C-alpha positions in Angstrom: 22.4 9.8 -1.7 19.1 11.1 -0.4 16.6 8.2 -0.7 13.1 9.5 -1.1 11.4 6.4 -2.6 10.3 4.7 0.6 6.8 4.1 -0.9 8.5 1.6 -3.2 10.6 -0.1 -0.5 12.5 0.6 2.7 15.9 -0.6 4.0 15.7 -3.6 6.4 16.0 -2.4 10.0 18.8 -3.8 12.1 16.3 -4.9 14.8 14.4 -6.8 12.2 17.5 -8.6 11.0 18.5 -9.5 14.5 15.0 -11.0 15.2 15.0 -13.0 12.0 18.6 -14.3 12.2 18.0 -17.3 14.5 15.2 -18.5 12.2 17.5 -18.3 9.2 20.3 -20.3 10.9 19.9 -22.8 13.7 16.1 -22.6 13.9 15.4 -23.7 10.4 12.6 -26.2 11.1 9.4 -26.6 9.3 6.5 -25.4 11.6 4.4 -28.3 10.4 7.0 -30.9 11.6 6.3 -32.8 14.8 9.8 -32.7 16.3 11.8 -30.3 18.4 13.0 -28.2 15.4 9.5 -28.0 14.0 7.9 -27.2 17.3 10.4 -24.4 17.8 9.5 -23.0 14.4 5.8 -23.3 15.1 6.3 -21.4 18.4 8.1 -18.6 16.6 5.3 -18.4 14.0 2.7 -18.3 16.7 4.6 -15.5 18.5 4.7 -13.5 15.2 1.0 -14.0 14.6 0.2 -12.8 18.1 2.3 -9.7 17.7 0.7 -8.8 14.3 -2.8 -9.5 15.8 -2.0 -7.2 18.7 -1.2 -4.3 16.4 -4.3 -5.0 14.2 -6.6 -5.4 17.2 -7.8 -8.8 16.0 -7.7 -12.5 17.0 -4.6 -14.4 16.2 -6.6 -16.8 14.0 -7.6 -13.9 11.8 -4.0 -13.3 10.6 -2.9 -15.1 7.4 0.8 -14.8 6.6 1.5 -14.2 2.9 4.4 -13.4 0.6 3.5 -9.7 0.6 0.9 -7.2 -0.1 0.2 -8.4 -3.7 -0.7 -11.9 -2.5 -2.7 -10.5 0.4 -4.8 -8.4 -2.0 -5.3 -11.3 -4.4 -6.4 -13.6 -1.6 -8.8 -11.0 -0.2 -10.4 -9.9 -3.5 -10.6 -13.3 -5.2 -11.0 -15.3 -2.0 -13.9 -13.3 -0.5 -15.7 -12.7 -3.8 -15.5 -16.4 -4.9 -16.6 -17.7 -1.5 -19.6 -15.3 -1.5 -20.5 -16.3 -5.1 -20.3 -20.0 -4.2 -22.8 -19.4 -1.4 -25.1 -17.2 -3.5 -24.5 -17.3 -7.3 -26.4 -14.0 -7.7 -23.5 -12.2 -5.9 -21.4 -11.4 -9.0 -20.2 -7.8 -8.7 -17.2 -6.3 -7.0 -16.5 -2.7 -6.3 -13.1 -1.1 -6.5 -12.0 2.6 -6.6 -10.5 4.2 -9.6 -7.2 4.6 -7.9 -6.5 1.1 -6.6 -3.1 -0.6 -6.7 -2.8 -3.0 -9.6 -2.9 -6.0 -7.2 -6.5 -5.1 -6.4 -7.5 -3.9 -9.8 -6.1 -6.9 -11.7 -7.6 -9.3 -9.1 -11.0 -7.8 -9.9 -10.4 -8.0 -13.6 -9.5 -11.7 -13.2 -12.9 -12.3 -11.6 -14.5 -10.4 -14.5 -12.6 -12.5 -17.2 -12.9 -15.9 -15.7 -15.8 -16.0 -13.2 -18.4 -13.7 -14.8 -18.2 -10.9 -12.3 -18.9 -7.2 -13.1 -16.4 -4.7 -11.8 -18.0 -1.5 -10.7 -15.4 1.3 -10.4 -16.2 4.1 -8.0 -14.8 7.5 -9.1 -12.6 9.8 -7.0 -12.7 13.6 -6.7 -9.9 15.9 -7.7 -7.9 15.1 -4.5 -8.2 11.3 -5.0 -10.8 10.7 -2.4 -13.8 8.4 -2.6 -16.9 10.0 -1.0 -19.7 7.9 0.6 -22.1 9.3 -1.9 -19.9 8.0 -4.8 -19.7 4.6 -3.2 -23.4 4.4 -2.6 -24.1 5.1 -6.3 -22.2 1.9 -7.4 -23.5 -0.5 -4.8 -26.0 -3.2 -6.0 -27.9 -6.0 -4.4 -25.5 -8.3 -6.3 -22.3 -6.7 -4.8 -20.1 -9.4 -3.3 -17.2 -7.2 -2.1 -16.0 -3.7 -1.8 -12.2 -3.1 -1.9 -10.9 0.5 -1.4 -7.4 1.3 -0.4 -6.6 3.0 2.9 -3.9 5.4 1.5 -2.8 5.8 -2.1 0.7 4.7 -3.1 1.2 7.5 -5.7 -0.3 10.7 -4.2 -0.7 9.7 -0.6 -4.4 10.5 -0.3 -6.1 8.8 2.7 -9.6 7.5 2.3 -12.4 7.8 4.9 -12.3 4.1 5.5 -14.6 3.9 8.6 -17.4 5.7 6.8 -17.0 3.7 3.6 -17.0 0.4 5.4 -20.0 1.4 7.4 -21.9 2.1 4.2 -20.9 -1.2 2.7 -22.0 -3.1 5.8 -25.4 -1.3 5.8 -25.9 -3.1 2.4 -24.6 -6.4 3.8 -21.3 -6.3 1.8 -17.9 -7.1 3.3 -15.2 -4.5 3.0 -11.5 -5.0 2.2 -8.8 -2.3 2.3 -5.2 -2.4 1.0 -3.3 -0.8 3.9 0.2 -1.5 2.5 1.1 2.2 2.4 -0.8 3.1 5.6 0.9 0.6 7.8 3.4 2.3 10.1 1.9 5.7 9.6 -1.9 5.4 10.3 -4.0 3.6 12.9 -4.5 -0.1 12.0 -7.1 -1.2 14.5 -9.4 -3.2 12.4 -12.4 -2.8 14.7 -12.1 1.0 14.7 -11.7 1.0 10.9 -14.6 -1.4 10.5 -13.0 -3.5 7.8 -13.5 -7.2 7.2 -10.1 -7.7 5.5 -6.9 -5.7 5.4 -3.6 -6.3 3.5 -0.1 -5.2 4.7 3.4 -5.7 3.4 6.7 -6.0 5.3 9.1 -4.3 3.0 7.3 -0.9 3.3 8.0 -1.1 7.1 11.7 -2.1 7.3 11.2 -5.9 6.9 12.6 -7.8 3.9 10.7 -8.2 0.7 8.6 -11.4 0.5 6.6 -11.2 3.7 3.1 -9.8 4.3 -0.2 -10.6 5.9 -3.9 -10.5 5.4 -6.3 -9.8 8.2 -9.6 -11.5 7.5 -12.4 -11.4 10.0 -13.4 -14.9 11.3 -17.0 -14.6 10.1 -15.9 -13.9 6.5 -15.7 -16.9 4.2 -12.5 -17.1 2.2 -11.8 -19.3 -0.8 -8.0 -20.1 -0.9 -6.2 -19.2 -4.1 -3.1 -21.3 -3.3 -3.9 -24.9 -2.7 -1.7 -27.6 -1.1 -1.0 -28.8 2.5 -3.6 -26.6 4.2 -1.3 -24.3 6.1 -2.7 -21.1 7.6 -5.9 -22.9 8.6 -6.5 -23.9 5.1 -6.5 -20.4 3.8 -3.0 -20.2 2.3 -1.1 -23.4 1.6 2.6 -23.6 1.5 5.3 -24.0 4.2 5.3 -20.7 6.1 8.2 -18.3 5.9 8.9 -18.2 9.7 11.8 -15.8 9.5 9.7 -13.5 7.3 6.7 -13.6 9.6 9.0 -12.8 12.6 10.5 -9.9 10.6 7.1 -8.5 9.6 5.9 -8.7 13.2 9.0 -7.0 14.5 8.9 -4.2 12.0 5.2 -3.7 12.4 5.5 -3.5 16.2 8.4 -1.1 16.1 6.6 1.2 13.6 3.4 1.1 15.7 5.1 1.9 19.0 6.7 5.0 17.4 3.8 6.0 15.2 2.4 9.1 17.0 5.8 10.8 17.4 7.2 9.9 14.0 3.9 10.8 12.2 3.9 14.3 13.7 7.6 14.9 13.0 7.5 13.7 9.4 4.2 15.5 8.7 6.0 18.8 9.7 9.0 18.0 7.5 6.7 17.0 4.6 4.8 20.3 4.8 8.0 22.3 4.8 9.3 20.3 1.8 6.0 20.9 -0.1 6.2 24.6 0.7 9.8 24.8 -0.5 9.1 23.0 -3.7 6.1 25.2 -4.5 8.1 28.3 -3.7 11.1 27.2 -5.8 9.0 25.9 -8.8 5.9 28.1 -9.0 4.4 26.1 -11.8 4.5 22.9 -9.8 1.2 21.2 -8.9 0.8 19.3 -5.7 -1.3 16.2 -6.3 -3.4 14.4 -3.8 -5.4 15.7 -0.8 -3.9 18.8 0.8 -4.4 17.6 4.3 -5.8 14.1 4.3 -2.6 12.5 3.1 0.1 10.2 4.3 2.8 12.0 6.4 5.4 10.3 4.1 4.3 11.3 0.6 4.6 14.5 -1.4 3.8 14.2 -5.1 3.9 16.9 -7.8 3.4 17.4 -11.5 5.8 19.8 -13.2 4.0 21.0 -16.4 6.3 21.8 -19.3 8.8 19.1 -18.3 9.2 15.4 -18.6 8.9 13.5 -15.3 11.5 11.0 -16.3 13.9 13.8 -17.2 13.4 15.4 -13.9 14.1 12.1 -12.2 17.4 11.7 -14.0 18.4 15.2 -13.1 17.5 14.6 -9.5 19.5 11.4 -9.3 22.5 13.2 -10.8 22.2 15.6 -7.9 22.0 12.7 -5.4 18.2 12.5 -4.9 16.5 9.2 -5.6 12.7 9.3 -6.0 10.2 8.0 -8.6 7.5 9.0 -11.1 4.8 7.0 -9.3 4.1 3.3 -8.5 7.0 1.0 -8.7 4.6 -1.7 -9.7 4.1 0.2 -13.0 7.8 0.2 -13.9 8.6 0.1 -17.6 5.3 1.8 -18.5 5.4 5.2 -20.3 1.6 5.6 -20.1 0.3 8.4 -17.8 -0.7 7.3 -14.3 -4.3 6.0 -14.1 -4.4 7.4 -10.6 -3.7 11.0 -11.8 -6.0 10.8 -14.8 -8.8 9.4 -12.6 -8.3 12.6 -10.5 -8.9 14.7 -13.6 -5.3 15.6 -14.5 -4.7 15.6 -18.2 -2.5 12.8 -19.7 0.1 15.4 -20.8 0.5 16.8 -17.3 0.3 13.4 -15.6 3.4 12.4 -17.5 5.3 15.1 -15.6 4.7 13.5 -12.2 7.3 12.9 -9.6 6.7 11.3 -6.2 8.8 11.9 -3.1 8.2 9.4 -0.3 10.0 9.2 3.1 10.7 6.8 5.8 10.9 7.7 9.5 14.7 8.4 9.3 14.3 11.4 7.0 15.8 14.6 8.2 15.1 18.3 7.8 18.5 18.6 6.1 17.7 15.8 3.6 14.5 17.5 2.5 16.0 21.0 2.4 18.7 19.6 0.1 16.1 17.7 -2.0 13.9 20.9 -2.4 16.9 22.8 -3.7 17.7 19.9 -6.1 14.1 19.9 -7.4 14.4 23.6 -8.2 17.7 23.0 -10.1 16.5 19.9 -11.8 13.3 21.3 -13.1 15.1 24.5 -14.3 17.7 22.3 -16.0 15.1 20.3 -17.8 13.1 23.3 -18.9 16.2 25.1 -20.2 17.3 22.0 -22.1 13.8 21.8 -23.7 13.9 25.4 -24.6 17.4 25.0 -26.2 16.2 22.1 -28.3 13.3 24.0 -29.9 13.8 25.0 -33.5 
């Protein structure tokens, strides 16, 4: 099997399992307990927090451990907007892009339904990018928060986050970015990016599912969305997942240490793969920005086919990939990301996404490109044979 669905999840790295194992066995203490086991767990949690903060270029106290990217997005969007509204009731608008992950979009819609917020959606261009001019057009004096993802999970387009954050700050508005797909591939220094909050998830990096983190700058007020014992400095209650935090910190550190070399290598392989697919399937359409894109994502539409049929044919040939976001599983509607980019609904339903982790090889992608050509040809021939 050639696994090309790393944007959905990645296998857990052995180094991560080794780092987590002591905290899943003998070191099982509750970090809030005031005895030896608890203090050992608290020390491990503090070490994980320090490691994550080092990668993000922030203070340890600015790292909030969560159950993953979805919770981190919910905490950022709801927590910042509600805290800002509580301090100033006139702040009742949030800005998101037209290509956000459902965790951000649905958090904003929750604020709209239950707290009277207006959701302003900034459009993207044909490559999936938000321009500063487009963002400026939807900012209002009442804007409480801007949330725009760092890199798109379906087409891989990378947003100009520093420029967008600077524009929001010029209007006095805090800026959050969902960096779940960017982590491990792109720089995460929060000062250089200029962001006030940033979400990451472990299972996209080689850590297990169920661990993530939110960076939130110390000056930014945050209303918790999970209440209880006041863990994580009162920002996210619940007994901390110590092993998960250690796993996330280990995976993030490993990815960051190897980022420049693996980014360059995978970018080269990605571009060769894109070229091979376009040469083998001339009608294929590459989606997303041609250069400002993740090293790890190549996404296409194959007009005249069914994306799901192509996926089945690819899996039959040993290639596992997806038709888009794993968080939209079970939906047969065209991707809102693609339609926001101006792609017709009919063509959007032919989308296939290939996403790689750092272990991908040239041989893997050469075989996958050949499988794409065969799979698309098989689907088109089958469709022609079924016409009356």
